[in-house]
VMD Tcl script that builds the backbone (N, CA, C; Angstrom):
set m [mol new atoms 270]
animate dup $m
set s [atomselect $m all]
$s set {name element resname resid chain x y z} {
  {N N MET 1 A 0.840 -1.166 0.010}
  {CA C MET 1 A -0.012 -0.020 0.039}
  {C C MET 1 A 0.891 1.238 0.001}
  {N N PHE 2 A 2.000 1.171 0.729}
  {CA C PHE 2 A 2.907 2.303 0.773}
  {C C PHE 2 A 3.347 2.721 -0.615}
  {N N TYR 3 A 3.817 1.799 -1.391}
  {CA C TYR 3 A 4.318 2.125 -2.746}
  {C C TYR 3 A 3.218 2.578 -3.683}
  {N N ALA 4 A 2.029 2.046 -3.543}
  {CA C ALA 4 A 0.917 2.499 -4.387}
  {C C ALA 4 A 0.546 3.916 -4.011}
  {N N ALA 5 A 0.480 4.235 -2.720}
  {CA C ALA 5 A 0.227 5.557 -2.275}
  {C C ALA 5 A 1.336 6.497 -2.735}
  {N N ARG 6 A 2.519 6.040 -2.657}
  {CA C ARG 6 A 3.685 6.837 -3.112}
  {C C ARG 6 A 3.601 7.197 -4.556}
  {N N ALA 7 A 3.039 6.274 -5.377}
  {CA C ALA 7 A 2.891 6.529 -6.806}
  {C C ALA 7 A 1.977 7.726 -6.980}
  {N N LEU 8 A 0.942 7.867 -6.175}
  {CA C LEU 8 A 0.044 9.040 -6.243}
  {C C LEU 8 A 0.858 10.331 -6.000}
  {N N LEU 9 A 1.644 10.311 -5.006}
  {CA C LEU 9 A 2.454 11.518 -4.676}
  {C C LEU 9 A 3.369 11.847 -5.804}
  {N N PHE 10 A 4.070 10.833 -6.330}
  {CA C PHE 10 A 5.017 11.060 -7.453}
  {C C PHE 10 A 4.253 11.579 -8.641}
  {N N LYS 11 A 3.088 11.079 -8.905}
  {CA C LYS 11 A 2.285 11.517 -10.037}
  {C C LYS 11 A 1.995 13.044 -9.837}
  {N N ASP 12 A 1.825 13.495 -8.633}
  {CA C ASP 12 A 1.532 14.862 -8.321}
  {C C ASP 12 A 2.803 15.690 -8.188}
  {N N GLY 13 A 3.967 15.099 -8.327}
  {CA C GLY 13 A 5.224 15.797 -8.203}
  {C C GLY 13 A 5.617 16.055 -6.745}
  {N N VAL 14 A 5.160 15.233 -5.857}
  {CA C VAL 14 A 5.381 15.396 -4.394}
  {C C VAL 14 A 6.300 14.263 -3.906}
  {N N ILE 15 A 7.286 14.628 -3.121}
  {CA C ILE 15 A 8.161 13.590 -2.500}
  {C C ILE 15 A 7.908 13.667 -1.002}
  {N N GLU 16 A 7.492 12.529 -0.445}
  {CA C GLU 16 A 7.239 12.495 1.028}
  {C C GLU 16 A 8.526 12.314 1.789}
  {N N LYS 17 A 8.457 12.780 3.021}
  {CA C LYS 17 A 9.642 12.667 3.920}
  {C C LYS 17 A 9.399 11.589 4.960}
  {N N SER 18 A 8.135 11.095 5.107}
  {CA C SER 18 A 7.876 10.057 6.145}
  {C C SER 18 A 6.602 9.267 5.704}
  {N N HIS 19 A 6.408 8.165 6.402}
  {CA C HIS 19 A 5.153 7.418 6.197}
  {C C HIS 19 A 3.961 8.247 6.620}
  {N N TYR 20 A 4.141 8.985 7.724}
  {CA C TYR 20 A 3.002 9.821 8.218}
  {C C TYR 20 A 2.712 10.903 7.172}
  {N N GLY 21 A 3.716 11.533 6.613}
  {CA C GLY 21 A 3.529 12.537 5.605}
  {C C GLY 21 A 2.769 11.964 4.388}
  {N N LEU 22 A 3.120 10.774 3.972}
  {CA C LEU 22 A 2.427 10.137 2.888}
  {C C LEU 22 A 0.988 9.944 3.217}
  {N N PHE 23 A 0.722 9.418 4.409}
  {CA C PHE 23 A -0.688 9.218 4.806}
  {C C PHE 23 A -1.437 10.504 4.821}
  {N N LEU 24 A -0.858 11.571 5.379}
  {CA C LEU 24 A -1.573 12.847 5.411}
  {C C LEU 24 A -1.872 13.436 4.027}
  {N N TYR 25 A -0.894 13.299 3.104}
  {CA C TYR 25 A -1.136 13.766 1.739}
  {C C TYR 25 A -2.284 13.017 1.097}
  {N N VAL 26 A -2.253 11.684 1.171}
  {CA C VAL 26 A -3.298 10.884 0.595}
  {C C VAL 26 A -4.665 11.221 1.176}
  {N N LYS 27 A -4.663 11.395 2.512}
  {CA C LYS 27 A -5.919 11.746 3.182}
  {C C LYS 27 A -6.460 13.138 2.682}
  {N N GLU 28 A -5.570 14.052 2.611}
  {CA C GLU 28 A -5.998 15.460 2.164}
  {C C GLU 28 A -6.333 15.553 0.709}
  {N N GLU 29 A -5.580 14.905 -0.135}
  {CA C GLU 29 A -5.689 15.141 -1.598}
  {C C GLU 29 A -6.597 14.071 -2.269}
  {N N TYR 30 A -6.791 12.938 -1.638}
  {CA C TYR 30 A -7.470 11.869 -2.338}
  {C C TYR 30 A -8.695 11.286 -1.607}
  {N N SER 31 A -9.134 11.986 -0.545}
  {CA C SER 31 A -10.279 11.494 0.186}
  {C C SER 31 A -11.546 11.491 -0.652}
  {N N ASP 32 A -11.520 12.288 -1.721}
  {CA C ASP 32 A -12.702 12.314 -2.582}
  {C C ASP 32 A -12.645 11.267 -3.712}
  {N N LYS 33 A -11.473 10.678 -3.849}
  {CA C LYS 33 A -11.263 9.679 -4.926}
  {C C LYS 33 A -11.061 8.232 -4.443}
  {N N LEU 34 A -10.694 8.087 -3.179}
  {CA C LEU 34 A -10.479 6.809 -2.534}
  {C C LEU 34 A -11.539 6.531 -1.464}
  {N N GLU 35 A -12.014 5.353 -1.395}
  {CA C GLU 35 A -12.975 4.981 -0.328}
  {C C GLU 35 A -12.346 5.257 1.031}
  {N N ARG 36 A -13.167 5.724 1.922}
  {CA C ARG 36 A -12.690 5.986 3.318}
  {C C ARG 36 A -11.952 4.788 3.918}
  {N N ARG 37 A -12.491 3.588 3.631}
  {CA C ARG 37 A -11.834 2.384 4.221}
  {C C ARG 37 A -10.366 2.253 3.832}
  {N N PHE 38 A -10.017 2.695 2.578}
  {CA C PHE 38 A -8.637 2.588 2.143}
  {C C PHE 38 A -7.761 3.574 2.926}
  {N N ILE 39 A -8.255 4.795 3.146}
  {CA C ILE 39 A -7.493 5.713 3.842}
  {C C ILE 39 A -7.353 5.340 5.297}
  {N N ASN 40 A -8.384 4.832 5.877}
  {CA C ASN 40 A -8.278 4.277 7.271}
  {C C ASN 40 A -7.326 3.113 7.360}
  {N N GLU 41 A -7.408 2.232 6.440}
  {CA C GLU 41 A -6.501 1.058 6.497}
  {C C GLU 41 A -5.079 1.472 6.256}
  {N N LEU 42 A -4.855 2.445 5.372}
  {CA C LEU 42 A -3.460 2.911 5.147}
  {C C LEU 42 A -2.880 3.410 6.439}
  {N N ASN 43 A -3.663 4.116 7.212}
  {CA C ASN 43 A -3.193 4.596 8.517}
  {C C ASN 43 A -3.025 3.472 9.524}
  {N N VAL 44 A -4.016 2.575 9.616}
  {CA C VAL 44 A -3.919 1.427 10.599}
  {C C VAL 44 A -2.698 0.599 10.269}
  {N N LEU 45 A -2.448 0.280 8.989}
  {CA C LEU 45 A -1.256 -0.549 8.654}
  {C C LEU 45 A 0.016 0.249 8.830}
  {N N ARG 46 A -0.033 1.536 8.678}
  {CA C ARG 46 A 1.164 2.380 8.929}
  {C C ARG 46 A 1.552 2.285 10.383}
  {N N LEU 47 A 0.546 2.413 11.277}
  {CA C LEU 47 A 0.753 2.301 12.722}
  {C C LEU 47 A 1.223 0.903 13.125}
  {N N GLU 48 A 0.631 -0.111 12.540}
  {CA C GLU 48 A 1.071 -1.495 12.872}
  {C C GLU 48 A 2.527 -1.730 12.396}
  {N N ARG 49 A 2.843 -1.228 11.174}
  {CA C ARG 49 A 4.177 -1.382 10.737}
  {C C ARG 49 A 5.184 -0.753 11.702}
  {N N HIS 50 A 4.831 0.447 12.137}
  {CA C HIS 50 A 5.705 1.238 13.059}
  {C C HIS 50 A 5.897 0.395 14.339}
  {N N GLU 51 A 4.783 -0.102 14.882}
  {CA C GLU 51 A 4.856 -0.910 16.161}
  {C C GLU 51 A 5.726 -2.148 15.962}
  {N N ILE 52 A 5.549 -2.846 14.896}
  {CA C ILE 52 A 6.327 -4.030 14.580}
  {C C ILE 52 A 7.803 -3.746 14.406}
  {N N SER 53 A 8.095 -2.644 13.714}
  {CA C SER 53 A 9.489 -2.224 13.451}
  {C C SER 53 A 10.164 -1.654 14.665}
  {N N TYR 54 A 9.465 -0.820 15.411}
  {CA C TYR 54 A 10.122 -0.042 16.482}
  {C C TYR 54 A 9.630 -0.259 17.879}
  {N N GLY 55 A 8.488 -0.969 18.080}
  {CA C GLY 55 A 7.916 -1.137 19.403}
  {C C GLY 55 A 8.691 -2.142 20.221}
  {N N LEU 56 A 8.549 -1.990 21.530}
  {CA C LEU 56 A 9.251 -2.915 22.479}
  {C C LEU 56 A 8.558 -4.295 22.495}
  {N N GLU 57 A 7.279 -4.238 22.332}
  {CA C GLU 57 A 6.543 -5.559 22.282}
  {C C GLU 57 A 6.109 -5.814 20.880}
  {N N LYS 58 A 6.403 -6.966 20.408}
  {CA C LYS 58 A 6.044 -7.285 19.026}
  {C C LYS 58 A 4.612 -7.891 19.014}
  {N N PRO 59 A 3.692 -7.163 18.418}
  {CA C PRO 59 A 2.294 -7.740 18.373}
  {C C PRO 59 A 2.215 -8.971 17.529}
  {N N GLU 60 A 1.381 -9.899 17.924}
  {CA C GLU 60 A 1.213 -11.116 17.103}
  {C C GLU 60 A 0.117 -10.832 16.042}
  {N N VAL 61 A 0.392 -11.277 14.836}
  {CA C VAL 61 A -0.534 -11.131 13.745}
  {C C VAL 61 A -1.006 -12.526 13.314}
  {N N THR 62 A -2.291 -12.686 13.296}
  {CA C THR 62 A -2.848 -13.998 12.929}
  {C C THR 62 A -2.830 -14.104 11.435}
  {N N GLN 63 A -2.918 -15.342 10.973}
  {CA C GLN 63 A -2.981 -15.599 9.546}
  {C C GLN 63 A -4.170 -14.890 8.896}
  {N N SER 64 A -5.338 -14.954 9.611}
  {CA C SER 64 A -6.492 -14.263 9.068}
  {C C SER 64 A -6.284 -12.796 8.979}
  {N N GLU 65 A -5.674 -12.173 9.936}
  {CA C GLU 65 A -5.385 -10.742 9.889}
  {C C GLU 65 A -4.471 -10.440 8.677}
  {N N ALA 66 A -3.476 -11.240 8.523}
  {CA C ALA 66 A -2.513 -11.028 7.397}
  {C C ALA 66 A -3.215 -11.160 6.056}
  {N N GLU 67 A -4.087 -12.175 5.992}
  {CA C GLU 67 A -4.842 -12.380 4.690}
  {C C GLU 67 A -5.756 -11.209 4.431}
  {N N ASP 68 A -6.414 -10.707 5.499}
  {CA C ASP 68 A -7.288 -9.520 5.327}
  {C C ASP 68 A -6.480 -8.307 4.863}
  {N N SER 69 A -5.337 -8.105 5.428}
  {CA C SER 69 A -4.453 -6.995 4.997}
  {C C SER 69 A -4.071 -7.149 3.524}
  {N N VAL 70 A -3.722 -8.314 3.122}
  {CA C VAL 70 A -3.338 -8.536 1.743}
  {C C VAL 70 A -4.555 -8.208 0.814}
  {N N ARG 71 A -5.726 -8.695 1.166}
  {CA C ARG 71 A -6.909 -8.377 0.325}
  {C C ARG 71 A -7.150 -6.906 0.243}
  {N N ILE 72 A -7.043 -6.171 1.352}
  {CA C ILE 72 A -7.235 -4.789 1.345}
  {C C ILE 72 A -6.176 -4.097 0.504}
  {N N ALA 73 A -4.967 -4.553 0.616}
  {CA C ALA 73 A -3.849 -3.925 -0.185}
  {C C ALA 73 A -4.045 -4.130 -1.658}
  {N N VAL 74 A -4.534 -5.318 -2.057}
  {CA C VAL 74 A -4.785 -5.575 -3.474}
  {C C VAL 74 A -5.865 -4.649 -3.961}
  {N N ASP 75 A -6.980 -4.521 -3.192}
  {CA C ASP 75 A -8.027 -3.583 -3.574}
  {C C ASP 75 A -7.521 -2.119 -3.661}
  {N N PHE 76 A -6.729 -1.781 -2.704}
  {CA C PHE 76 A -6.167 -0.414 -2.710}
  {C C PHE 76 A -5.311 -0.164 -3.940}
  {N N ILE 77 A -4.480 -1.142 -4.286}
  {CA C ILE 77 A -3.640 -0.928 -5.450}
  {C C ILE 77 A -4.448 -0.847 -6.679}
  {N N ARG 78 A -5.521 -1.591 -6.824}
  {CA C ARG 78 A -6.388 -1.447 -7.955}
  {C C ARG 78 A -7.080 -0.065 -8.029}
  {N N ALA 79 A -7.493 0.417 -6.860}
  {CA C ALA 79 A -8.077 1.784 -6.829}
  {C C ALA 79 A -7.101 2.816 -7.233}
  {N N VAL 80 A -5.866 2.725 -6.780}
  {CA C VAL 80 A -4.862 3.673 -7.175}
  {C C VAL 80 A -4.573 3.609 -8.685}
  {N N GLU 81 A -4.480 2.385 -9.159}
  {CA C GLU 81 A -4.297 2.196 -10.662}
  {C C GLU 81 A -5.318 2.920 -11.434}
  {N N LYS 82 A -6.603 2.853 -10.987}
  {CA C LYS 82 A -7.689 3.538 -11.725}
  {C C LYS 82 A -7.483 5.038 -11.648}
  {N N ILE 83 A -7.105 5.604 -10.495}
  {CA C ILE 83 A -6.824 7.035 -10.384}
  {C C ILE 83 A -5.692 7.430 -11.341}
  {N N ILE 84 A -4.654 6.719 -11.322}
  {CA C ILE 84 A -3.515 7.024 -12.179}
  {C C ILE 84 A -3.883 6.930 -13.644}
  {N N ASP 85 A -4.619 5.917 -14.062}
  {CA C ASP 85 A -5.055 5.731 -15.413}
  {C C ASP 85 A -5.984 6.846 -15.811}
  {N N THR 86 A -6.845 7.271 -14.975}
  {CA C THR 86 A -7.795 8.383 -15.216}
  {C C THR 86 A -7.012 9.632 -15.435}
  {N N ARG 87 A -6.014 9.922 -14.673}
  {CA C ARG 87 A -5.221 11.153 -14.744}
  {C C ARG 87 A -4.391 11.126 -16.032}
  {N N ASP 88 A -3.940 9.987 -16.439}
  {CA C ASP 88 A -3.169 9.892 -17.674}
  {C C ASP 88 A -4.005 10.232 -18.885}
  {N N GLN 89 A -5.260 9.967 -18.815}
  {CA C GLN 89 A -6.183 10.185 -19.951}
  {C C GLN 89 A -6.646 11.616 -20.016}
  {N N SER 90 A -6.439 12.377 -18.975}
  {CA C SER 90 A -6.956 13.787 -18.910}
  {C C SER 90 A -6.070 14.700 -19.781}
}
mol reanalyze $m
mol bondsrecalc $m
mol representation Tube
mol addrep $m
């Protein structure tokens, strides 16, 4: 999801400095083009990634949670592809 969201920023000529900055940009600039669930999940997964990478306690992720995250990511990537394709045709 990070790299798909990053593609939106690059398309707009924006280079992010952090995962949080990327999330804020997508939230501000694409909330009318992306479903709210995608923006919420982008933030949830950003926070989980941060906790897993830097937290003192490593949260356990079930297979079901991982599979749900993958499904959401695939849907998010498809939504971003549609936005990019639409902008290319403008």
